[in-house]
C-alpha positions in Angstrom: 61.2 7.3 161.7 61.9 3.5 161.6 58.7 1.4 161.6 58.2 -1.8 163.3 57.2 -5.0 161.5 54.2 -7.3 161.9 53.6 -11.0 161.5 49.9 -11.7 161.0 49.3 -15.3 162.2 46.1 -17.4 161.4 44.7 -20.8 162.6 42.4 -22.2 160.0 40.3 -25.2 159.0 38.0 -25.3 155.9 37.7 -21.6 155.3 37.6 -21.4 151.6 34.5 -19.4 151.3 35.8 -16.4 153.6 39.8 -16.8 153.8 40.7 -14.9 150.9 39.0 -11.6 151.9 41.0 -11.5 155.0 44.3 -12.4 153.3 43.6 -9.4 151.0 43.4 -7.4 153.8 46.5 -8.6 155.8 48.7 -8.3 152.8 48.3 -4.6 152.7 50.0 -4.0 156.2 51.7 -7.4 157.0 55.5 -8.0 156.6 54.9 -11.7 156.9 51.8 -13.9 156.9 51.6 -17.2 158.9 49.1 -19.8 158.2 48.6 -22.7 160.4 46.0 -25.3 159.4 44.5 -27.7 161.8 43.1 -30.3 159.2 41.3 -28.6 156.0 39.9 -30.8 153.4 38.9 -28.0 150.9 40.8 -25.3 149.1 42.0 -23.4 152.1 45.5 -23.8 151.7 45.3 -23.1 147.9 44.0 -19.5 148.9 46.8 -19.3 151.5 49.5 -20.1 148.9 48.7 -17.0 146.9 49.9 -14.9 149.8 52.6 -16.8 151.8 54.8 -19.7 151.7 54.8 -19.9 155.6 52.2 -22.6 156.0 52.3 -25.2 158.7 50.1 -28.2 159.8 49.0 -28.6 163.3 47.3 -31.6 164.6 44.1 -30.5 166.3 43.9 -31.4 169.9 40.9 -29.6 171.2 43.0 -26.6 172.6 42.7 -23.4 170.7 45.5 -21.9 173.0 48.2 -24.4 171.8 47.2 -23.9 168.2 47.5 -20.2 168.7 50.9 -20.3 170.2 52.2 -22.7 167.5 51.3 -20.1 165.1 52.9 -17.4 167.1 56.0 -19.4 167.4 56.5 -19.3 163.4 56.4 -15.6 163.3 59.6 -13.8 163.0 58.7 -10.0 162.9 58.6 -7.3 165.7 55.1 -7.9 166.6 52.8 -10.9 166.3 49.0 -10.0 165.2 46.3 -12.9 165.2 43.3 -12.7 162.9 40.6 -15.4 162.2 39.8 -16.4 158.6 36.2 -14.9 158.8 37.5 -11.3 160.0 37.7 -8.3 158.1 39.5 -4.9 158.1 38.1 -2.0 156.4 40.5 0.4 154.4 40.1 3.2 157.0 41.4 0.7 159.8 44.0 -0.6 157.7 45.3 2.8 157.4 45.2 3.3 161.0 47.4 0.0 161.3 49.9 1.7 159.0 49.9 4.9 161.0 50.7 2.9 164.2 53.5 1.1 162.6 55.3 4.5 161.9 54.1 6.5 164.8 57.2 5.9 167.1 54.9 4.3 169.9 56.6 2.0 172.2 54.3 -0.8 173.7 54.2 -4.6 174.5 50.7 -5.1 173.8 47.9 -3.2 171.8 44.4 -3.6 172.2 41.9 -3.2 169.1 38.3 -3.2 169.1 36.8 -6.4 167.8 33.2 -6.0 166.2 31.0 -9.0 166.1 27.8 -7.6 165.6 26.8 -4.6 163.2 23.7 -3.2 161.6 23.2 -2.6 157.8 25.5 0.3 157.9 28.2 -1.7 159.6 27.8 0.3 162.6 28.7 -1.8 165.7 26.0 -3.4 167.7 28.3 -5.7 169.7 31.9 -5.0 170.3 34.8 -5.4 172.8 38.5 -5.0 173.1 40.9 -7.8 172.3 44.7 -8.0 172.6 45.6 -7.9 169.0 49.3 -6.9 168.5 52.0 -8.2 170.8 55.7 -7.7 171.1 57.3 -11.1 169.8 60.3 -10.7 172.1 58.0 -10.6 175.3 57.1 -14.1 174.6 53.4 -14.0 175.4 51.5 -17.2 175.7 47.9 -18.0 175.0 46.1 -19.7 177.8 42.7 -21.6 177.9 41.6 -24.3 175.6 38.3 -22.3 174.4 37.9 -18.5 174.1 41.6 -18.4 174.4 43.3 -15.2 175.8 46.6 -13.7 176.7 46.9 -12.3 180.1 47.4 -8.5 179.9 50.9 -7.3 181.0 53.8 -4.9 180.0 53.2 -1.6 178.6 49.5 -1.9 177.2 47.9 0.7 174.8 44.3 0.9 173.4 43.9 2.0 169.8 40.8 2.9 167.9 41.3 0.4 165.4 38.4 -2.1 164.4 38.7 -5.6 163.4 35.1 -6.9 162.2 34.2 -10.8 162.6 32.0 -11.8 159.5 30.8 -15.2 160.8 31.4 -17.8 158.0 30.8 -21.6 158.2 31.1 -22.9 161.8 31.6 -25.8 163.6 28.6 -27.8 165.2 27.0 -25.6 167.8 28.2 -28.1 170.8 31.8 -28.1 170.0 33.0 -25.8 172.7 30.7 -27.4 175.2 32.0 -30.9 174.4 35.7 -29.6 174.7 34.8 -28.2 178.2 33.0 -31.4 179.3 35.7 -33.5 178.3 38.3 -31.7 180.4 35.9 -31.7 183.4 35.4 -35.5 182.8 39.4 -35.7 182.9 39.3 -34.2 186.4 40.3 -30.6 185.4 39.1 -27.8 187.7 38.1 -24.9 185.5 39.5 -21.6 186.0 37.0 -18.7 186.9 37.1 -17.6 183.3 36.8 -21.0 181.7 33.8 -21.7 184.1 32.1 -18.5 183.0 32.3 -19.6 179.3 31.3 -23.2 180.0 28.0 -21.7 181.6 27.7 -19.6 178.4 28.0 -22.7 176.4 25.3 -24.5 178.4 23.0 -21.5 177.8 23.6 -21.5 174.3 22.9 -25.1 174.1 19.7 -24.8 176.0 20.6 -26.4 179.3 19.3 -23.6 181.2 19.2 -25.3 184.8 22.8 -26.4 184.4 23.9 -23.0 183.2 22.3 -21.3 185.9 24.0 -23.8 188.5 27.4 -22.9 186.9 26.8 -19.2 186.5 26.1 -19.1 190.4 29.1 -21.1 191.0 31.1 -18.9 188.8 29.9 -15.8 190.8 31.1 -17.4 194.1 34.8 -17.2 192.7 36.5 -14.3 194.6 39.1 -14.2 191.8 36.7 -13.8 189.0 36.9 -10.8 186.7 34.2 -8.2 187.5 33.3 -7.7 183.8 32.5 -11.4 183.6 30.5 -11.3 186.7 28.3 -8.8 185.3 28.0 -10.5 182.0 27.2 -13.6 184.1 24.3 -11.8 185.7 23.0 -10.8 182.4 23.2 -14.2 181.1 21.4 -15.7 184.2 18.5 -13.4 183.4 18.4 -14.9 180.0 18.2 -18.4 181.3 15.5 -17.6 183.9 13.6 -15.9 181.4 13.6 -19.0 179.0 12.2 -20.7 182.0 9.7 -18.0 182.4 11.0 -17.1 186.1 10.7 -13.3 185.6 11.4 -12.5 189.4 14.6 -14.6 189.3 15.7 -13.0 186.1 15.2 -9.5 187.9 17.3 -10.7 190.8 20.1 -11.8 188.7 20.3 -8.5 187.1 20.1 -6.5 190.2 22.8 -8.6 191.5 25.2 -6.9 189.0 24.9 -3.8 190.9 27.0 -5.2 193.6 30.1 -5.4 191.3 30.0 -1.9 189.7 27.9 1.1 188.5 24.7 -0.2 186.4 25.6 -0.9 182.8 23.0 0.0 180.0 22.9 -3.4 178.9 21.6 -4.3 182.5 19.2 -1.6 182.8 17.8 -2.2 179.4 17.1 -5.9 180.2 15.3 -4.8 183.4 13.4 -2.2 181.3 12.6 -5.1 178.9 11.1 -7.2 181.6 8.9 -4.4 183.1 7.8 -3.5 179.7 5.3 -6.4 179.7 3.4 -5.3 182.8 4.7 -2.0 184.3 5.4 0.9 181.8 6.2 3.2 184.3 9.0 1.1 185.8 10.1 0.2 182.2 10.4 3.9 181.6 12.5 4.5 184.6 15.1 1.9 183.6 15.4 2.9 180.2 15.8 6.4 181.1 18.5 5.5 183.5 20.3 3.7 180.6 20.7 6.9 178.9 22.8 8.1 181.7 25.1 5.3 181.3 28.6 6.1 179.9 30.0 3.4 177.5 33.5 2.4 178.3 35.0 -0.1 176.0 38.5 -0.1 177.8 37.1 -1.9 180.8 37.4 -4.9 178.5 33.8 -6.2 178.8 31.4 -6.9 176.1 29.6 -3.8 174.8 26.3 -3.4 173.0 26.5 0.2 171.9 22.8 0.5 170.9 21.9 -0.2 174.5 23.5 3.4 175.3 21.2 5.5 173.2 19.2 3.9 170.4 17.3 1.2 172.2 16.2 3.3 175.1 15.1 6.0 172.8 13.1 3.6 170.7 11.4 1.8 173.6 10.8 5.2 175.6 9.0 6.4 172.3 6.8 3.3 172.2 6.1 3.4 176.1 5.3 7.3 176.1 3.0 6.6 173.2 1.1 3.7 174.8 0.6 5.9 178.0 -0.9 8.6 175.7 2.0 11.2 175.8 2.4 11.6 172.2 4.5 14.6 172.4 7.1 12.9 174.6 6.8 10.1 172.3 7.8 12.2 169.4 10.6 13.6 171.2 12.2 10.2 171.5 11.1 9.3 168.0 13.2 12.4 166.8 16.3 11.0 168.7 15.8 7.7 167.0 15.6 9.4 163.5 19.0 10.9 164.0 20.7 7.8 165.0 19.1 5.2 162.6 16.8 6.9 160.0 16.5 3.6 158.1 15.9 1.3 160.8 12.7 -0.6 160.2 10.9 0.3 163.3 11.9 4.0 163.2 10.4 4.2 159.6 7.1 2.4 161.0 7.0 5.0 163.9 7.6 7.9 161.6 4.6 6.8 159.6 2.5 6.5 162.5 3.5 9.9 164.0 3.1 11.6 160.2 -0.6 10.2 160.2 -1.1 11.9 163.7 0.2 15.1 162.3 3.5 15.4 163.9 6.3 16.8 161.8 
């Protein structure tokens, strides 16, 4: 069966410390590697030349989507795939990409899992799906200057292939915020998605009151994506907690129930707030989190530990503090199966052994 070909496309700047690792991964399955440099002053291009001669310069204009589209315009294979310089692909996932190439599947857009948080065993603690492999002849275009995206269309498939993001040297923390503020100053009306990410950048830079205002403005947008609305409620709670406003934090979390069934991330955050002053309520919400099903195909941000491990860990501690050592030990055993080497689990295990539990 004839396999399809893949152009792997990068946009880079001063990535000499990390770039070669992902280039070594990409060369194992790519039929073509495209590197677009936005102004490197280190040895990034020297590393790139070891793997490809398709290297181009792009004058940076504070717009990631334009840079991505330029990179895609240089790809010539059946499918275009994007990667960042500080990404990495393990061998088992490289094999899955090979298998997809010869599978005979027909599709326009393939979503892979993007892992941006992980534990000591590289088990995902934060992941979500991203459009990763796109049929070139469709002519997909990236949109949004920051947190660029391609709007899903055509025949879409979802693959259990993981791309890991290992954070390398980054730009200053306020880079994205300044891009948004520049566009706002120029009179641009932010799209619902851009408004959501603008509010997040405000939160990350500790402008909590302004972030709250923008998140609330975003939630008024009728055309906003539900997954972003749920995440906005979670981020609102973080902002309020930074301002020591627990009641408003809880209201924000409960507001998320308007948009969809409760998510474990939301329920655990509610449980965490009650943990400080109402053990029984905290137990209630952590227990509810255990009933949630993780569905990465919805496209939202997923924190896998919040669906099992964190509720088990917190329920162990909460029942212990209420004096129910038997039930606490029940949840401790659940934790042991999931993460036997986790520091909190090891500490709890020692406590239970001293109490005679086996």
